C-alpha positions as CSV (number, residue, x, y, z in Angstrom):
1,M,12.4,0.6,-50.1
2,R,13.5,3.5,-47.9
3,F,14.3,2.8,-44.2
4,A,11.9,5.7,-43.3
5,D,9.1,3.7,-44.9
6,L,9.5,0.8,-42.6
7,R,6.7,0.3,-40.1
8,H,9.0,-0.7,-37.3
9,P,12.4,0.6,-36.2
10,V,15.2,-1.5,-37.5
11,R,18.9,-2.0,-36.6
12,L,21.5,-2.9,-39.2
13,E,24.0,-5.5,-38.3
14,W,26.8,-7.4,-40.1
15,N,25.7,-10.9,-41.0
16,R,28.0,-13.0,-38.9
17,F,26.7,-16.2,-40.4
18,S,27.5,-15.6,-44.0
19,G,30.3,-13.1,-43.4
20,E,28.9,-10.7,-46.0
21,G,26.1,-8.3,-46.6
22,W,23.8,-6.6,-44.2
23,F,20.5,-7.7,-42.8
24,M,17.8,-5.9,-40.9
25,T,16.5,-7.0,-37.5
26,R,13.6,-5.3,-35.7
27,F,14.0,-4.4,-32.0
28,T,11.0,-6.5,-31.2
29,D,12.6,-9.6,-32.8
30,K,15.6,-9.0,-30.7
31,A,13.4,-8.7,-27.6
32,H,11.7,-12.0,-28.5
33,S,15.0,-13.7,-29.0
34,A,16.1,-12.4,-25.5
35,E,12.8,-13.8,-24.1
36,H,13.5,-17.2,-25.6
37,L,17.0,-17.1,-24.1
38,M,15.6,-16.4,-20.7
39,R,13.8,-19.7,-20.8
40,T,17.1,-21.5,-20.9
41,L,17.7,-20.2,-17.4
42,F,14.4,-19.5,-15.7
43,P,10.7,-19.5,-16.4
44,A,8.8,-16.3,-17.1
45,T,8.1,-14.3,-14.0
46,P,4.5,-14.2,-13.0
47,L,2.0,-11.5,-14.1
48,Q,-0.5,-11.4,-11.3
49,R,-3.7,-9.4,-10.9
50,N,-3.7,-7.7,-7.5
51,D,-7.2,-7.5,-6.0
52,H,-6.2,-5.2,-3.2
53,L,-4.7,-2.5,-5.5
54,S,-7.4,-3.0,-8.1
55,D,-10.1,-2.3,-5.5
56,L,-8.1,0.6,-4.0
57,Y,-7.6,2.4,-7.3
58,E,-10.8,1.2,-9.0
59,A,-8.8,-0.2,-11.9
60,D,-7.5,-3.6,-13.2
61,I,-4.0,-3.6,-11.6
62,W,-1.5,-6.3,-12.6
63,L,2.0,-6.8,-11.1
64,K,4.8,-8.0,-13.3
65,R,6.7,-9.9,-10.5
66,E,10.4,-9.4,-11.4
67,D,11.0,-9.8,-7.6
68,L,10.4,-13.5,-8.2
69,S,13.3,-14.1,-10.7
70,P,16.1,-16.3,-9.5
71,V,18.0,-13.3,-8.2
72,R,14.9,-11.5,-7.1
73,S,15.3,-8.7,-9.7
74,Y,15.1,-8.2,-13.5
75,K,18.8,-7.5,-13.7
76,I,19.5,-11.2,-14.6
77,R,17.9,-10.6,-18.0
78,G,20.3,-7.9,-19.2
79,A,23.2,-9.8,-17.8
80,L,22.2,-13.0,-19.6
81,N,21.5,-11.4,-22.9
82,A,24.7,-9.3,-22.9
83,M,26.9,-12.2,-21.8
84,A,25.4,-14.6,-24.4
85,K,25.9,-12.1,-27.2
86,A,29.5,-11.4,-26.1
87,R,30.3,-15.1,-26.1
88,S,28.7,-15.6,-29.5
89,R,31.0,-12.9,-30.9
90,D,34.1,-14.3,-29.2
91,R,34.0,-17.8,-27.8
92,A,37.4,-17.2,-26.2
93,Q,36.0,-14.5,-24.0
94,R,36.2,-16.0,-20.4
95,V,36.4,-13.0,-18.2
96,F,33.5,-10.7,-17.4
97,V,33.7,-7.6,-15.2
98,C,31.1,-5.4,-13.6
99,A,30.8,-2.8,-10.9
100,S,27.8,-3.0,-8.7
101,A,26.7,-3.0,-5.0
102,G,23.4,-4.7,-5.6
103,N,21.1,-6.5,-8.1
104,H,23.3,-6.2,-11.1
105,A,26.2,-7.9,-9.3
106,Q,23.9,-10.8,-8.3
107,G,22.6,-11.1,-11.9
108,V,26.1,-11.2,-13.3
109,A,27.3,-13.7,-10.7
110,Y,24.4,-16.0,-11.5
111,V,25.0,-15.9,-15.2
112,C,28.7,-16.4,-14.9
113,R,28.1,-19.7,-13.1
114,H,25.5,-20.6,-15.8
115,F,28.1,-20.2,-18.6
116,D,31.0,-21.4,-16.5
117,V,33.0,-18.3,-17.0
118,T,34.9,-16.0,-14.7
119,G,33.3,-13.0,-13.2
120,V,35.2,-10.3,-11.4
121,I,32.8,-8.1,-9.5
122,F,33.8,-4.8,-8.0
123,M,31.9,-3.5,-5.0
124,P,32.3,-0.5,-2.8
125,V,34.0,-1.2,0.5
126,T,30.8,0.1,2.2
127,T,28.6,-2.6,0.6
128,P,26.5,-4.5,3.2
129,Q,27.8,-8.0,4.0
130,Q,24.4,-9.5,3.1
131,K,24.8,-8.3,-0.5
132,I,28.3,-9.5,-0.8
133,D,27.3,-13.0,0.6
134,K,24.4,-13.2,-1.8
135,T,26.6,-12.4,-4.8
136,R,29.1,-14.9,-3.8
137,M,26.3,-17.5,-3.3
138,F,24.9,-17.0,-6.8
139,G,28.3,-17.1,-8.5
140,G,30.1,-19.7,-6.4
141,Q,33.6,-20.5,-7.6
142,N,33.0,-18.6,-10.8
143,V,33.2,-15.1,-9.3
144,E,35.8,-13.1,-7.5
145,I,34.6,-10.1,-5.5
146,R,36.8,-7.1,-5.0
147,L,35.9,-4.4,-2.5
148,V,37.3,-1.1,-3.8
149,G,36.5,2.5,-2.9
150,D,34.2,4.2,-0.5
151,Y,32.0,5.6,-3.3
152,F,30.7,3.9,-6.4
153,D,32.5,6.2,-8.9
154,D,35.8,5.0,-7.4
155,T,34.6,1.4,-7.7
156,L,33.6,1.9,-11.3
157,A,36.9,3.5,-12.3
158,E,38.9,0.6,-10.8
159,A,36.6,-2.0,-12.5
160,M,37.2,-0.3,-15.9
161,R,40.9,-0.2,-15.4
162,F,41.0,-3.9,-14.4
163,C,38.8,-4.8,-17.4
164,S,41.2,-3.0,-19.8
165,D,44.3,-4.6,-18.3
166,A,42.8,-8.1,-18.1
167,G,41.2,-8.0,-21.5
168,G,37.8,-8.7,-19.9
169,H,34.3,-7.8,-21.2
170,F,32.6,-5.1,-19.1
171,L,28.9,-5.7,-18.4
172,S,27.2,-2.3,-17.9
173,P,24.2,-2.3,-15.6
174,F,22.1,-0.4,-18.0
175,D,23.9,1.6,-20.7
176,D,24.4,-1.2,-23.2
177,L,22.3,-2.2,-26.2
178,D,22.4,-5.9,-25.4
179,V,21.4,-5.2,-21.8
180,I,18.5,-3.0,-23.0
181,E,17.3,-5.8,-25.3
182,G,17.5,-8.2,-22.5
183,Q,15.4,-6.0,-20.2
184,A,12.9,-5.6,-23.1
185,S,12.0,-9.4,-22.6
186,V,9.9,-8.1,-19.6
187,A,7.6,-6.4,-22.1
188,A,7.4,-9.4,-24.4
189,E,6.3,-11.5,-21.4
190,I,3.7,-9.0,-20.3
191,V,2.0,-8.9,-23.7
192,E,2.0,-12.7,-23.9
193,Q,0.8,-13.3,-20.4
194,L,-1.9,-10.6,-20.4
195,H,-3.4,-11.9,-23.7
196,S,-4.2,-8.4,-24.6
197,L,-2.6,-4.9,-24.6
198,P,-2.6,-3.0,-21.3
199,D,-3.9,0.6,-21.2
200,M,-0.8,1.6,-19.2
201,V,2.5,0.3,-18.0
202,V,4.2,1.9,-15.0
203,L,8.0,1.6,-14.9
204,P,10.7,2.4,-12.3
205,V,13.6,4.4,-13.6
206,G,17.2,4.3,-12.4
207,G,19.8,4.1,-15.1
208,G,17.1,3.5,-17.7
209,G,17.9,0.0,-19.0
210,L,14.5,-1.5,-18.0
211,S,12.5,1.6,-19.0
212,A,14.2,2.0,-22.3
213,G,13.8,-1.7,-23.3
214,V,10.1,-1.9,-22.3
215,T,9.3,1.5,-23.9
216,R,11.1,0.6,-27.1
217,Y,9.2,-2.7,-27.4
218,L,5.8,-1.1,-26.6
219,R,6.3,1.5,-29.2
220,D,6.3,-1.2,-31.8
221,V,3.8,-3.7,-30.4
222,A,1.4,-1.5,-28.4
223,P,1.7,2.1,-29.6
224,K,-1.5,3.0,-27.8
225,T,-0.3,1.8,-24.4
226,E,0.6,4.7,-22.2
227,V,3.8,4.5,-20.3
228,R,4.5,6.3,-17.0
229,F,7.9,6.5,-15.4
230,V,8.7,6.9,-11.8
231,E,12.0,7.6,-10.1
232,P,13.0,8.4,-6.5
233,A,12.5,12.1,-5.6
234,G,16.1,12.2,-4.4
235,A,17.5,10.7,-7.6
236,A,15.5,12.1,-10.5
237,S,18.0,11.7,-13.2
238,L,15.5,11.2,-16.1
239,A,13.6,14.4,-15.2
240,A,16.9,16.3,-15.0
241,A,18.0,14.9,-18.4
242,L,14.7,15.8,-20.1
243,A,14.9,19.3,-18.7
244,A,18.5,19.7,-20.0
245,G,18.0,17.8,-23.2
246,A,20.9,15.4,-22.4
247,P,22.0,13.3,-19.5
248,V,23.3,15.4,-16.6
249,K,24.9,14.4,-13.4
250,L,22.9,15.2,-10.3
251,G,24.8,17.3,-7.7
252,Q,23.3,15.2,-4.9
253,V,21.7,11.8,-4.7
254,N,19.6,10.3,-1.9
255,N,20.7,6.7,-1.8
256,F,17.8,5.3,0.1
257,V,16.2,3.8,-3.0
258,D,19.5,2.1,-3.8
259,G,18.3,0.1,-6.7
260,A,17.3,3.2,-8.6
261,A,19.5,5.9,-7.1
262,V,21.6,6.8,-10.1
263,A,23.3,10.1,-10.5
264,Q,23.1,10.2,-14.3
265,I,20.9,8.3,-16.6
266,G,22.6,6.4,-19.5
267,Q,23.2,8.0,-22.8
268,L,21.8,5.0,-24.8
269,T,18.8,4.7,-22.5
270,F,18.1,8.4,-22.8
271,D,18.2,8.2,-26.6
272,V,15.1,6.0,-26.3
273,L,13.4,8.1,-23.6
274,K,14.3,11.6,-24.7
275,A,10.9,12.2,-26.4
276,T,9.0,11.5,-23.1
277,P,6.8,14.4,-22.1
278,A,7.9,15.7,-18.7
279,D,4.5,15.2,-17.2
280,R,4.9,11.4,-17.8
281,V,7.8,11.2,-15.3
282,L,6.8,11.0,-11.6
283,A,9.0,11.6,-8.5
284,A,8.2,9.3,-5.6
285,P,9.1,10.7,-2.1
286,E,11.4,8.2,-0.3
287,D,9.4,8.3,2.9
288,R,6.2,7.6,1.0
289,I,7.8,4.6,-0.7
290,C,8.4,3.2,2.8
291,S,4.6,3.3,3.3
292,T,4.1,1.3,0.1
293,I,6.7,-1.3,1.2
294,L,4.9,-1.8,4.5
295,E,1.5,-1.9,2.8
296,M,2.5,-4.6,0.3
297,L,4.3,-6.6,3.1
298,N,1.5,-6.4,5.7
299,V,-1.5,-6.6,3.3
300,E,-0.2,-8.8,0.5
301,G,2.8,-10.6,2.0
302,V,4.9,-9.3,-0.9
303,V,8.5,-8.3,0.0
304,L,9.8,-5.5,-2.1
305,E,13.0,-3.4,-2.0
306,P,12.5,0.3,-2.3
307,A,13.2,0.3,-6.0
308,G,10.8,-2.6,-6.4
309,A,8.0,-0.6,-4.8
310,L,8.4,2.5,-7.1
311,S,5.8,1.6,-9.7
312,I,3.2,0.7,-7.1
313,D,3.9,3.8,-5.1
314,A,3.3,5.9,-8.3
315,L,-0.4,4.8,-8.3
316,K,-1.0,7.3,-5.5
317,D,-0.2,10.1,-8.0
318,L,-2.1,8.4,-10.8
319,R,-5.3,7.6,-9.0
320,D,-7.5,9.7,-11.4
321,V,-5.6,8.6,-14.5
322,V,-5.7,4.8,-13.9
323,K,-9.4,4.6,-12.9
324,G,-11.2,2.0,-15.0
325,K,-8.0,1.0,-16.9
326,T,-5.9,-2.1,-17.2
327,V,-2.5,-1.2,-15.7
328,V,0.7,-3.2,-15.3
329,C,3.2,-2.2,-12.6
330,V,6.7,-3.7,-12.9
331,T,7.9,-4.7,-9.4
332,S,11.5,-4.6,-10.3
333,G,13.2,-6.2,-7.3
334,G,12.6,-7.9,-3.9
335,N,16.1,-7.9,-2.4
336,F,15.1,-6.3,0.9
337,D,17.4,-6.4,3.9
338,F,15.1,-6.9,6.8
339,E,17.6,-5.1,9.0
340,R,16.3,-2.0,7.3
341,L,12.7,-2.7,8.4
342,P,12.9,-0.5,11.6
343,E,14.1,2.4,9.4
344,V,11.4,1.8,6.8
345,K,8.7,1.8,9.5
346,E,10.1,4.9,11.1
347,R,10.1,6.8,7.8
348,S,6.6,5.6,6.9
349,Q,5.2,6.7,10.2
350,R,6.7,10.2,9.9
351,Y,5.4,10.5,6.3
352,V,1.8,9.6,7.2
353,G,2.0,11.8,10.3
354,L,1.8,9.1,12.9
355,K,5.1,9.9,14.5
356,K,6.8,13.2,15.3
357,Y,9.9,14.4,17.0
358,F,10.3,17.6,18.8
359,L,12.7,19.4,21.2
360,L,11.1,20.4,24.5
361,R,12.4,23.1,26.8
362,L,11.5,21.5,30.1
363,P,11.6,23.5,33.4
364,Q,13.9,22.1,36.0
365,R,11.4,22.0,38.8
366,P,9.6,19.2,40.6
367,G,6.4,18.1,38.7
368,A,7.5,19.5,35.3
369,L,7.7,16.1,33.8
370,R,4.4,15.1,35.3
371,D,2.8,18.2,33.8
372,F,4.1,17.3,30.4
373,L,2.9,13.7,30.6
374,Q,-0.6,14.9,31.4
375,T,-0.7,16.6,28.0
376,L,-0.6,13.3,26.2
377,G,-3.8,11.8,24.9
378,P,-4.9,8.2,25.3
379,D,-3.5,7.2,21.9
380,D,-0.2,9.0,22.3
381,D,2.8,6.9,23.1
382,I,6.4,8.0,24.0
383,A,8.8,6.3,21.6
384,R,11.8,8.3,22.6
385,F,12.7,10.5,25.6
386,E,16.3,11.7,25.7
387,Y,17.7,14.5,27.9
388,L,20.2,16.3,25.7
389,K,21.9,18.9,27.8
390,K,21.2,21.6,30.4
391,S,20.7,24.6,28.2
392,A,20.1,27.0,31.1
393,R,20.1,26.9,34.9
394,N,16.3,26.6,35.2
395,F,15.6,24.6,31.9
396,G,16.7,21.4,30.2
397,S,16.4,20.3,26.6
398,V,14.7,17.0,25.9
399,L,14.3,15.1,22.6
400,I,10.8,13.6,22.5
401,G,9.5,11.1,20.0
402,I,5.7,10.5,20.0
403,E,3.7,7.8,18.2
404,T,-0.1,8.0,17.9
405,K,-2.9,6.3,16.0
406,K,-4.3,9.3,14.1
407,P,-2.4,12.3,12.6
408,E,-4.9,14.8,14.0
409,N,-4.0,13.7,17.5
410,F,-0.9,15.9,17.2
411,D,-3.1,19.0,16.7
412,T,-4.7,18.2,20.1
413,L,-1.3,17.5,21.8
414,F,0.3,20.7,20.5
415,A,-2.7,22.7,21.6
416,R,-2.3,21.3,25.1
417,L,1.4,22.1,25.1
418,D,0.7,25.7,24.1
419,A,-2.0,26.0,26.8
420,G,0.5,24.7,29.3
421,G,3.2,27.2,28.4
422,F,5.6,24.6,27.1
423,V,8.3,25.8,24.7
424,Y,8.9,23.2,21.9
425,S,10.1,22.9,18.4
426,D,8.8,20.2,15.9
427,I,12.0,18.8,14.1
428,T,10.3,15.9,12.3
429,N,10.9,17.3,8.9
430,D,14.1,19.1,9.6
431,E,16.6,17.0,7.7
432,T,19.6,18.7,9.0
433,I,18.7,18.2,12.7
434,A,17.3,14.8,12.1
435,E,20.6,13.6,10.5
436,F,22.4,14.2,13.8
437,V,19.8,13.4,16.5
438,L,17.2,10.9,15.1
């Protein structure tokens, strides 16, 4: 029998049990083994039909709630599978190393405590204290956290140097075959829990571990199931790789969606995804993701981090495609720092047009402020009023922030300002100015 004649992809491995010969193992079998391994640590995460989204998009929308894992993300899966396999190959291996400022670090810490091994976790110096504390809580006495470097590349380089010197095993967050197999257990659970094959699965993409694992599994088990990928607009590493034909490093990355803001997709993960048609990869605007986070929090009581909201946010671009279909969205994480909530609300309001900022050139005369206030409508509220400087003898510059209830209210407001002879500049979407004054 030729390998090309096999119905399913195979992977050849040395038979460690007999010490001789080769045997063939399908990727799906490895994913099922990883799924069984997960049950030694935590129950299957829920697959829940969401009535709100189903009604909104006239489809049968299900959420695979990876935000409800023990570490509130799917990263525990890859860490568990990779660590278990490393220990099966070398029982003497006691030191595991990773570089991460978020979910991967927490997953590794949790699994280190489970196996009672030592984990050395490198994090950037700029990592929020909340993430450091959670990682330490999950790992307890089994983990050591080292804060190194202002940027992740520096942190990663130091972690790799330490790993080599200490003889540790490096646990990659995504570009590792064992990690990919572990993440594929998500797909195995979806098929088992749905009791049928979905018409479509929507996956978030960062480094590609989850998307590669789920895609590889579905190719074997559900070849007719469509897969859509969504990545942050400011960190579209998969789209860039598909355009170039190989992984490329982005020149600039927007880190707002920190769980998926990866400058370069993994080589192993890209090998699985490289045949993806470009139109199957969506880019979600960071500010729009904020609206999705608030919608799920306020309507459904579901707490999602920006990366965890990616797949749901993509439904806004897939409305015509998903109508009438059974769709599974993987909510990949719920490690949301509520100190970010004001920023999320701010960005959401600006995206949907309910809040604007502008610079007003206000005449320095009695009654000028009153004249401006009279241009405001009954639903307009001043959220910020800051005198910046006296730009001329008879005029002053004022930074104004206005919130309203309907986007069209701003058309009325600006018409009144124009009629009143006010000179102003809308800076809401000017990223350069906003970075310094908003």
